[in-house]
N, C-alpha and C positions, 0 to 999 in steps of 0.2 A: 552464455545464454543463446538459445536457438533464435537466430535472426529471422526465421520464417514467420514468427509472430509479430514482428515489428511493423508490418504494413496493415495490421488489423485496424479497422475504424472504430469498432466498439466491441465490448465483451459484456457478458452477463455473469454476475457473481451472486451467489446466495449467501447471506450472512445470518447467523443465528441472533437471537434477541440479546444475548450477553455481549456479543461483539458490537452490535448496533448501539447498545448503551455505552460501551467504551468509546466508540466513535463520537457519539453525542457529547460525552464528557470532554473529550479532547477538543471538539468543535467549540464548545462553550468556553473552555479555559484558554485555548490558544488561538482561536480563529473567529472570534466575535460571533459565535453560534452558526458558522458556515460549515455545514456538514461536508460539502464537496471539497473544500479546502483541507479539511481534516483527513478525508480519504486520500487525497493526493499526497499529503504529507506522510501518512502512514505507508502508502504504497512506495513512496520514495525511500523511506527508512528500510522497508522490507527488501527492496531491490538492492540497496547499498549493502545490507547485511548478507544477502545472497551472493553478491559479487565478491565480497570479502571472503566469504566461506569458500567459494569456488577457487579463489586465488590461493587460499590456505591449503586446499586439497591438492593443488598443482605443485606446491613446493616440495 
């Protein structure tokens, strides 16, 4: 991962309606309807998958 982005304070992301619905479903099911927690959880999953993918490519 490029460490130049680690010091960013905020980012802006555009999400389509389908993805927002999926986030809301996860928020309702797993995070007591907390959309922010669902987004953090999904971002964490994505980062872990990406890190694993990068590790696999380096092997």
